[in-house]
C-alpha positions, 0 to 999 in steps of 0.5 A: 500499500503506497501513501502519498505525503506532502514535502516540507517545502508544500507544507511550509508554502501552505502554512505561509499562505494562511499566515499572510491571509491572517495577518492582512485581515487582522491589520485592517480590523485592529486598533484605534484610528483618529480622523478629523476633516480638513479644517477640523469640522468634524473629528472622531475616533474609530475603535473596534465597535464604537465611533466617538465624535468629538467637539472642542468647547470654548476652553479648548477641551475636547469631549465626546459629543456622541458615541455610537456602539457596534449595534448602530453601525453597519461596517462593510470590511474591504481587503485593507480597509472598511466602510461604516454607516451609521445615523446621527440625528437623522443624517446618514454618516458613512465613513469610508477608509481605503486602506488602514495601513496607508491613510489617504486624504484623497481616498478617505472620506465622511459622507454626510446625507441629510433626510431630504438627500442633500449630501456633503463630503469632507476628505479625512486625515486619519492616523492610527492612535 
């Protein structure tokens, strides 16, 4: 009876491929990301399943004005990034981050749509916190 065995190089190749896939998907989903629009009109922090929008008061102290948990946020994961959709005060907020390894104010944006359909799109400056 003859049995077929895998060579060591084939085994290491399969393990390497699985490790690479796991690393890429974990890197895109992990960590805290802080973002702001070009002139600081909107600033927010994205954690695993929570988004916190911030505002500075008269003394310059930043505080969270609304914190949305994972139940209210729809997340669509992409290869290296994500799109998150949530509703605040009746407005639809869509946050798009194309690549969490390399943030870009060209590809990353916040889009806010009013109930009447008016849409404002802001480029985002994001960084890992």
